[in-house]
C-alpha positions as CSV (number, residue, x, y, z in Angstrom):
1,M,0.0,0.0,0.0
2,A,2.8,2.4,0.9
3,D,4.6,1.6,-2.4
4,L,1.4,2.4,-4.3
5,L,1.0,5.7,-2.5
6,I,4.7,6.6,-3.2
7,S,4.2,5.6,-6.9
8,L,1.1,7.7,-7.2
9,Y,2.8,10.7,-5.6
10,M,5.8,10.4,-7.9
11,N,3.5,10.2,-10.9
12,V,1.8,13.4,-9.8
13,A,5.2,15.1,-9.2
14,V,6.4,14.1,-12.7
15,V,3.3,15.3,-14.4
16,T,3.5,18.5,-12.5
17,L,6.9,19.2,-13.9
18,L,5.2,19.1,-17.4
19,Y,2.4,21.3,-16.1
20,I,4.7,23.9,-14.7
21,G,6.9,24.0,-17.8
22,I,3.8,24.5,-20.1
23,M,2.3,27.1,-17.8
24,L,5.5,29.1,-17.6
25,I,6.4,29.4,-21.2
26,L,2.8,29.9,-22.4
27,A,2.3,32.6,-19.7
28,K,5.3,34.6,-20.9
29,L,4.4,34.2,-24.6
30,A,0.9,35.4,-23.8
31,E,2.2,38.3,-21.8
32,E,4.4,39.3,-24.7
33,G,1.5,39.1,-27.2
34,F,-0.8,41.2,-25.0
35,S,2.0,43.7,-24.5
36,R,2.6,44.1,-28.2
37,I,-1.0,44.9,-28.9
38,G,-1.1,47.4,-26.0
39,L,-3.1,45.4,-23.5
40,T,-2.3,44.6,-19.9
41,P,0.3,41.8,-20.1
42,F,-0.7,39.6,-17.2
43,V,-4.3,39.2,-18.6
44,G,-2.8,37.0,-21.3
45,A,-1.5,34.6,-18.6
46,V,-4.8,34.6,-16.8
47,I,-6.5,33.7,-20.1
48,I,-4.0,30.9,-20.6
49,G,-5.0,29.5,-17.2
50,I,-8.7,29.7,-18.0
51,V,-8.2,27.9,-21.3
52,L,-5.9,25.2,-19.9
53,G,-8.0,24.7,-16.7
54,N,-11.6,23.7,-16.0
55,G,-12.8,27.0,-17.5
56,V,-12.4,25.6,-21.0
57,L,-10.3,22.6,-21.9
58,G,-9.5,21.0,-18.5
59,V,-6.1,19.7,-19.6
60,I,-4.3,21.0,-16.4
61,T,-5.7,20.5,-13.0
62,V,-4.7,22.2,-9.7
63,N,-3.0,19.5,-7.6
64,D,-1.2,20.0,-4.2
65,I,2.1,20.9,-5.8
66,V,0.6,23.5,-8.1
67,S,-1.4,24.8,-5.2
68,F,1.8,25.1,-3.1
69,I,3.7,26.9,-5.8
70,T,0.7,29.3,-6.2
71,S,0.8,30.0,-2.5
72,L,4.5,30.8,-2.7
73,G,3.7,33.0,-5.6
74,I,1.2,35.0,-3.6
75,I,3.6,35.3,-0.7
76,F,6.5,36.6,-2.9
77,L,4.2,38.9,-4.9
78,L,2.8,40.5,-1.8
79,F,6.2,40.8,-0.3
80,L,7.4,42.8,-3.3
81,A,4.2,44.8,-3.2
82,G,4.9,45.8,0.4
83,A,8.5,46.7,-0.4
84,E,7.9,48.6,-3.6
85,E,4.3,49.7,-3.8
86,I,2.8,50.3,-0.4
87,G,4.1,53.3,1.4
88,G,7.0,53.9,-1.0
89,G,7.3,57.7,-1.4
90,L,3.9,58.2,0.1
91,E,3.0,61.7,1.0
92,V,-0.4,61.8,2.7
93,D,-2.2,65.0,3.8
94,G,-5.8,65.6,5.0
95,K,-7.2,65.9,1.5
96,I,-5.6,62.6,0.3
97,V,-7.0,60.8,3.4
98,W,-10.6,62.1,3.0
99,S,-10.4,61.5,-0.8
100,S,-9.2,57.9,-0.2
101,V,-12.0,57.2,2.4
102,F,-14.6,58.4,-0.1
103,L,-12.9,56.3,-2.9
104,L,-13.4,53.2,-0.7
105,L,-16.8,54.0,0.9
106,L,-18.9,54.8,-2.2
107,P,-17.9,51.7,-4.3
108,S,-18.3,49.5,-1.2
109,I,-21.9,50.6,-0.9
110,F,-22.7,49.9,-4.5
111,V,-20.9,46.5,-4.6
112,F,-22.3,45.3,-1.3
113,Y,-25.8,46.1,-2.7
114,V,-25.1,44.0,-5.8
115,L,-23.7,41.1,-3.6
116,Y,-26.8,41.3,-1.5
117,F,-29.0,41.2,-4.6
118,L,-27.1,38.1,-5.7
119,H,-27.6,36.5,-2.2
120,M,-23.9,36.7,-1.4
121,A,-24.1,39.3,1.4
122,E,-22.3,36.9,3.7
123,A,-19.2,36.9,1.4
124,T,-18.0,40.3,2.8
125,V,-14.4,39.2,2.2
126,L,-15.2,39.7,-1.6
127,L,-15.9,43.3,-1.1
128,F,-12.3,44.6,-0.5
129,P,-10.5,42.9,-3.5
130,L,-13.3,44.3,-5.7
131,V,-13.4,47.9,-4.5
132,M,-9.7,48.4,-3.9
133,T,-7.3,50.2,-6.2
134,S,-4.3,48.2,-7.4
135,V,-1.1,50.3,-7.2
136,G,1.1,48.0,-9.3
137,P,-0.9,48.4,-12.5
138,L,-1.5,52.1,-11.6
139,T,2.2,52.7,-11.4
140,R,2.8,51.1,-14.8
141,L,-0.1,53.1,-16.3
142,L,1.2,56.4,-15.0
143,M,4.6,55.6,-16.5
144,D,3.1,54.6,-19.9
145,T,1.2,57.9,-20.1
146,G,4.1,60.0,-18.9
147,M,2.3,61.1,-15.8
148,S,4.4,59.4,-13.1
149,K,6.3,62.6,-12.2
150,S,3.5,65.1,-12.6
151,T,1.5,66.5,-9.7
152,L,-1.7,64.9,-11.0
153,G,0.1,61.5,-11.3
154,R,1.5,61.7,-7.8
155,K,-1.9,62.6,-6.3
156,I,-3.5,59.7,-8.1
157,F,-0.8,57.4,-6.8
158,Y,-1.1,58.7,-3.2
159,Q,-4.9,58.1,-3.3
160,G,-4.5,54.6,-4.8
161,T,-1.8,53.6,-2.3
162,T,-3.9,54.8,0.7
163,V,-6.9,52.9,-0.6
164,E,-4.8,49.8,-1.1
165,I,-3.4,49.9,2.4
166,I,-6.8,50.4,4.0
167,S,-8.3,47.6,1.8
168,V,-5.6,45.1,2.7
169,I,-6.0,45.8,6.4
170,L,-9.8,45.4,6.2
171,F,-9.4,42.2,4.2
172,A,-7.1,40.8,6.8
173,I,-9.6,41.6,9.5
174,F,-12.6,40.1,7.8
175,L,-10.7,37.1,6.5
176,N,-10.5,35.5,9.9
177,A,-13.4,37.1,11.7
178,V,-16.4,34.9,12.6
179,N,-18.3,37.2,14.9
180,L,-18.1,40.7,16.5
181,E,-15.7,39.6,19.2
182,S,-13.3,38.0,16.8
183,L,-13.6,41.1,14.5
184,L,-12.5,43.4,17.3
185,K,-9.8,40.9,18.4
186,I,-8.3,40.7,14.9
187,G,-8.6,44.4,14.4
188,I,-6.5,44.9,17.5
189,E,-4.0,42.3,16.3
190,I,-3.6,44.1,12.9
191,V,-2.9,47.4,14.8
192,L,-0.3,45.6,16.9
193,V,1.3,44.2,13.7
194,F,1.7,47.6,12.3
195,L,3.2,48.9,15.6
196,L,5.5,45.9,15.5
197,I,6.5,46.9,11.9
198,L,7.6,50.3,13.2
199,V,9.5,48.9,16.1
200,A,11.0,45.7,14.6
201,G,11.9,47.0,11.2
202,P,15.3,48.4,12.0
203,K,16.1,45.3,14.1
204,I,15.4,42.8,11.3
205,A,17.3,44.9,8.9
206,R,20.3,44.9,11.3
207,V,20.1,41.1,11.6
208,L,20.3,40.8,7.8
209,E,23.2,43.2,7.7
210,T,25.0,41.2,10.4
211,L,24.5,38.0,8.3
212,E,26.0,39.8,5.3
213,G,29.0,40.8,7.4
214,Y,29.8,37.4,8.9
215,V,28.7,35.0,6.2
216,K,30.6,35.3,2.9
217,V,29.1,32.5,0.9
218,R,27.5,33.3,-2.5
219,E,24.1,35.0,-2.5
220,I,23.8,35.1,1.3
221,E,21.7,38.3,1.0
222,L,19.1,36.6,-1.3
223,A,19.0,33.5,0.8
224,S,18.6,35.5,4.1
225,V,15.6,37.5,2.7
226,V,13.9,34.5,1.2
227,S,14.4,32.6,4.5
228,F,12.8,35.5,6.5
229,I,9.9,35.5,4.0
230,L,9.2,31.8,4.5
231,I,9.7,31.8,8.3
232,T,7.4,34.8,8.6
233,G,4.8,32.9,6.6
234,Y,5.1,29.9,8.9
235,V,4.9,31.9,12.1
236,A,1.8,33.8,10.7
237,E,0.0,30.6,10.0
238,V,0.8,29.1,13.4
239,L,-0.7,32.3,14.9
240,N,-3.8,31.9,12.7
241,F,-2.8,34.9,10.6
242,N,-2.6,34.8,6.8
243,S,0.9,34.2,5.5
244,A,0.5,36.3,2.4
245,I,-0.7,39.3,4.3
246,A,2.2,38.8,6.7
247,A,4.6,38.8,3.8
248,L,3.2,42.1,2.6
249,F,3.8,43.6,6.0
250,L,7.3,42.2,6.0
251,G,8.0,43.8,2.6
252,F,6.8,47.1,4.0
253,L,9.0,46.6,7.0
254,L,12.2,45.9,4.9
255,R,11.6,48.5,2.2
256,G,14.5,50.7,3.6
257,Y,16.9,47.8,3.7
258,L,16.0,46.8,0.1
259,R,16.1,50.4,-1.2
260,D,19.9,50.4,-0.4
261,R,20.4,47.1,-2.2
262,P,19.1,47.5,-5.8
263,D,21.1,44.4,-6.9
264,L,19.3,42.3,-4.3
265,V,15.9,43.8,-5.4
266,E,16.7,42.8,-9.0
267,K,17.4,39.2,-7.9
268,L,14.1,39.1,-6.0
269,R,12.3,40.5,-9.0
270,G,13.9,37.9,-11.2
271,L,12.8,35.1,-8.9
272,T,9.3,36.5,-8.5
273,Y,8.5,38.0,-11.9
274,G,10.4,35.3,-13.9
275,F,9.0,32.3,-12.1
276,F,6.3,32.9,-9.4
277,E,4.4,35.7,-11.1
278,P,3.6,34.0,-14.4
279,L,2.6,30.8,-12.6
280,F,0.5,32.8,-10.2
281,F,-1.4,34.6,-13.0
282,V,-1.9,31.3,-14.9
283,S,-3.2,29.8,-11.6
284,I,-5.8,32.6,-11.4
285,G,-7.4,31.1,-14.5
286,L,-6.8,27.5,-13.4
287,Y,-9.1,28.0,-10.4
288,F,-12.0,28.9,-12.6
289,V,-15.0,26.6,-12.9
290,R,-16.3,26.1,-16.4
291,I,-17.4,29.4,-17.7
292,T,-21.2,29.3,-18.3
293,P,-23.4,32.2,-19.5
294,L,-24.4,32.7,-15.8
295,I,-20.7,33.0,-14.6
296,A,-19.9,35.3,-17.5
297,G,-23.0,37.4,-16.9
298,I,-22.3,37.9,-13.2
299,G,-18.7,38.7,-13.9
300,L,-19.6,41.3,-16.4
301,L,-22.2,42.8,-14.1
302,L,-19.7,43.0,-11.2
303,A,-17.1,44.6,-13.5
304,S,-19.6,47.2,-14.7
305,V,-20.7,48.1,-11.2
306,V,-17.1,48.2,-9.9
307,L,-16.0,50.4,-12.8
308,L,-19.0,52.7,-12.6
309,S,-18.9,53.1,-8.8
310,K,-15.1,53.6,-8.7
311,F,-15.2,56.1,-11.6
312,I,-18.0,58.1,-9.9
313,A,-16.1,58.0,-6.6
314,G,-12.8,59.1,-8.3
315,F,-14.6,61.8,-10.2
316,L,-16.2,63.3,-7.1
317,A,-13.0,62.8,-5.0
318,S,-11.1,65.0,-7.6
319,F,-12.9,68.0,-6.2
320,I,-11.3,67.3,-2.8
321,V,-7.7,67.0,-4.2
322,K,-8.4,69.7,-6.9
323,E,-7.4,67.6,-9.9
324,N,-8.8,66.5,-13.3
325,P,-12.1,64.6,-12.5
326,I,-12.0,62.2,-15.5
327,V,-8.4,61.3,-15.1
328,N,-8.7,60.9,-11.3
329,G,-11.8,58.7,-11.8
330,L,-10.1,56.4,-14.2
331,G,-6.7,56.3,-12.5
332,T,-8.1,55.3,-9.1
333,S,-10.1,52.5,-10.8
334,T,-7.1,50.3,-11.8
335,K,-7.3,46.6,-11.1
336,G,-5.2,43.5,-11.4
337,G,-2.5,43.4,-8.8
338,V,-2.8,42.7,-5.1
339,D,-6.5,42.4,-5.4
340,A,-6.1,39.2,-7.5
341,S,-3.7,37.8,-4.8
342,L,-6.3,38.5,-2.1
343,L,-9.0,36.6,-4.1
344,I,-6.9,33.5,-4.3
345,T,-6.0,33.8,-0.6
346,A,-9.7,33.9,0.3
347,L,-10.4,30.9,-2.0
348,V,-7.5,28.8,-0.5
349,V,-8.8,29.4,3.1
350,H,-12.4,28.5,2.0
351,K,-13.9,31.9,2.5
352,L,-15.1,31.8,-1.1
353,N,-16.4,28.9,-3.2
354,Y,-15.1,28.3,-6.7
355,H,-18.2,29.9,-8.4
356,E,-17.8,33.1,-6.3
357,Y,-14.1,33.1,-7.1
358,S,-14.7,32.6,-10.8
359,F,-17.0,35.5,-11.5
360,S,-15.0,37.8,-9.1
361,A,-11.7,37.0,-10.9
362,L,-13.4,37.4,-14.2
363,S,-14.6,40.9,-13.3
364,L,-11.0,41.8,-12.2
365,T,-9.6,40.5,-15.5
366,V,-12.1,42.5,-17.5
367,L,-11.3,45.7,-15.6
368,A,-7.6,45.1,-15.9
369,V,-8.0,45.4,-19.7
370,A,-10.7,48.0,-19.8
371,V,-9.4,50.7,-17.4
372,P,-5.9,51.1,-19.0
373,L,-7.5,51.3,-22.5
374,L,-9.9,54.0,-21.4
375,F,-7.1,55.8,-19.6
376,K,-4.8,55.7,-22.5
377,L,-7.6,56.8,-24.9
378,K,-7.9,59.9,-22.8
379,F,-4.2,60.5,-23.2
380,K,-4.0,59.5,-26.9
381,G,-0.7,60.9,-28.4
382,K,0.9,61.4,-24.9
383,I,2.0,57.9,-24.3
384,G,5.7,56.9,-24.0
385,T,7.3,59.9,-22.4
386,D,8.6,57.9,-19.5
387,I,11.6,55.7,-19.7
388,R,11.2,51.9,-19.9
389,R,13.4,49.7,-17.7
390,P,15.9,48.0,-20.0
391,R,16.3,44.2,-20.0
392,M,19.4,42.2,-19.1
393,N,19.9,40.8,-22.6
394,E,19.7,44.2,-24.3
395,K,22.8,45.8,-25.7
396,V,24.5,48.6,-23.8
397,G,23.9,50.9,-26.7
398,S,20.2,51.0,-25.6
399,L,21.4,52.8,-22.4
400,S,22.7,55.9,-24.2
401,Y,19.5,57.9,-23.5
402,L,19.4,56.7,-19.9
403,L,23.1,57.4,-18.9
404,P,24.4,60.6,-20.3
405,P,28.2,60.2,-20.8
406,L,30.5,61.8,-18.2
407,F,34.1,62.3,-19.3
408,A,36.9,64.9,-19.3
409,K,39.6,65.8,-21.7
410,K,43.3,65.5,-20.9
411,D,43.8,69.2,-20.8
412,E,40.9,70.0,-18.4
413,T,41.9,71.2,-14.9
414,L,41.2,69.3,-11.8
415,R,38.8,72.0,-10.7
416,E,36.7,71.5,-13.8
417,I,36.9,67.7,-13.3
418,I,35.8,68.0,-9.7
419,N,32.8,70.2,-10.7
420,K,31.7,67.5,-13.2
421,I,32.1,64.7,-10.6
422,T,30.2,66.6,-8.0
423,E,27.3,67.4,-10.3
424,R,26.9,63.7,-11.2
425,G,27.7,62.3,-7.8
426,A,30.2,59.9,-9.4
427,R,33.2,58.2,-7.8
428,A,35.4,58.4,-10.9
429,I,35.6,60.1,-14.2
430,V,36.9,58.8,-17.6
431,I,39.6,60.8,-19.4
432,V,39.7,60.9,-23.2
433,D,41.9,62.6,-25.8
434,D,40.8,65.0,-28.5
435,Q,39.7,62.1,-30.7
436,M,37.6,60.6,-27.9
437,H,39.9,57.7,-27.5
438,L,40.1,56.2,-24.0
439,V,43.1,57.3,-22.0
440,G,42.2,56.2,-18.4
441,H,40.2,57.4,-15.4
442,I,40.7,59.4,-12.2
443,T,39.0,58.4,-8.9
444,V,37.7,60.7,-6.2
445,Q,40.3,59.2,-3.8
446,Q,43.1,60.4,-6.0
447,L,41.6,63.9,-6.0
448,L,41.3,63.9,-2.2
449,E,45.0,63.2,-1.9
450,I,46.0,66.3,-3.8
451,D,46.4,69.7,-2.2
452,P,43.2,71.8,-3.2
453,A,45.5,74.7,-3.9
454,Q,46.7,72.7,-7.0
455,Y,43.3,72.1,-8.5
456,E,43.5,75.1,-10.8
457,A,47.0,74.5,-12.0
458,L,47.0,70.7,-12.4
459,K,45.4,69.0,-15.4
460,A,44.1,65.5,-15.9
461,A,47.2,64.6,-18.0
462,D,49.4,65.5,-15.0
463,L,48.0,62.7,-12.8
464,P,48.8,59.0,-13.1
465,L,45.7,57.7,-14.7
466,N,44.1,54.3,-13.8
467,E,43.5,51.7,-16.5
468,T,39.8,51.8,-17.5
469,E,37.7,48.7,-18.4
470,S,35.8,49.0,-21.6
471,V,33.1,47.1,-23.5
472,D,32.0,47.1,-27.1
473,V,28.7,48.9,-28.0
474,D,27.2,45.5,-28.9
475,A,27.9,44.0,-25.4
476,R,24.8,43.0,-23.4
477,I,23.9,44.6,-20.1
478,I,24.3,41.3,-18.3
479,D,27.9,41.2,-19.5
480,V,28.6,44.6,-18.2
481,L,27.3,43.6,-14.8
482,R,29.5,40.6,-14.8
483,K,32.5,42.7,-15.6
484,F,31.7,45.1,-12.8
485,K,31.6,42.1,-10.4
486,S,34.8,40.4,-11.7
487,T,36.9,43.6,-11.8
488,G,35.6,45.6,-8.9
489,T,35.8,48.8,-11.1
490,A,33.5,51.7,-10.5
491,V,33.2,52.8,-14.1
492,I,33.3,51.1,-17.6
493,A,33.6,52.9,-20.9
494,V,31.5,51.9,-24.0
495,I,33.5,52.2,-27.2
496,D,32.5,51.9,-30.9
497,R,34.2,50.1,-33.7
498,D,36.7,53.0,-34.1
499,H,37.7,52.7,-30.5
500,R,36.1,56.0,-29.6
501,V,34.3,56.5,-26.3
502,I,30.5,56.8,-26.9
503,G,29.2,56.0,-23.4
504,I,30.1,55.8,-19.7
505,I,28.5,53.3,-17.3
506,Y,28.7,53.6,-13.5
507,E,27.7,50.5,-11.6
508,R,25.5,52.3,-9.1
509,E,23.6,54.2,-11.8
510,L,23.1,51.0,-13.8
511,L,21.8,49.1,-10.8
512,R,19.4,51.9,-10.0
513,I,18.0,51.9,-13.5
514,L,17.6,48.1,-13.5
515,A,15.9,48.2,-10.1
516,S,13.5,51.0,-11.1
517,P,9.7,50.1,-11.5
């Protein structure tokens, strides 16, 4: 009997390898296809899940292994959401707070009435994923339309972030509440968790920093953070708290630690967005029941009510924050991020049945496509003014518009060189001749060792120049990062086929660009 069970488990494990491989590649291909036609990329992965799962074909089923990986995906996605979305650069004043409360209250009334009409008033946990604003898609939308640095864009972001924080807290409370007493108890626990975040944040960061200092094995930083994420999830479950919500709070707690380590953030993004995220979004579709006209009808009804109520709330709230009503209404209606994670969390802990999950997830999927299209239609002709984050396999030539070259000629004085370095905040500067051929570089440390009285008299050619690493213009970004790591240099020159310097890359600047949203 034991041998039979082991054999069955091994068969499931082997088949799951095939499932995961198919899900992963089809998810990325679907995301690329949707991206090329201007639609929200992750929706393609969700549709792949619907088609492969019970929603249409039923060729892939959710087993314990797929469910476990999905759970990990939710945990890591919410961790990064806490680290990068929630609270990051948040500037909240009285107007933002009142506007955010209104943005949450009005749609809640409309959606609750619809749920009551559909005889699902007891599924209050559904309310918060449906009415919340998703900051991840909102951030990408503001970048696509060139609004991320504008006053209007920042106010929309602040409102969306505040709504998302309040919604997550309310979801965590109602997820485990069974009566008024437990509701109050869990509410107090949530407040204590936030107080713990404020107190324990620096201590956990110091523990991680201590590990970095004493343990020198490869990727100890990544292993330490992943370990804390998993242990936090375990402790949360033992204390009857949701592990995914705990991971979100942990990400918020460690946002300062991660902000100083853009290379670590890039590795976490690679792990999450390269593996866990596509599988997570496919799994959103896999959990669907077969899509019947009734499921589709309820999903479209919910999507319409959510969009209409959130747009009206955002339109009216714009008069509080004194911004464009239509843009504010559409911007605060973005869906398809943390809200989808919360839906699966509610399904896994049996707070939703599969039918309730299916039409709710369908409504979010519809809104994730519709809202960006409407928003971009409003800004037709204004898209693409923000900078896209480059990919690792792109050529360094694509960085030319991101990293303006910083160099000095041999006959420039040290005073002129210091002014250039100070303006850029660089640790070294490349020196070239009149034909833009590479000569070497000067470091800040060299300049500090020289008497300041000599800065006007001495020129770059008077100093012993350091040998400078260089790469061809066709080299890939990943190759440049490897050269930084292997040589320990602070600066690398990019040269063309005639050996002329056409670009300068600083390690810190490159990591900052790669770690940007």
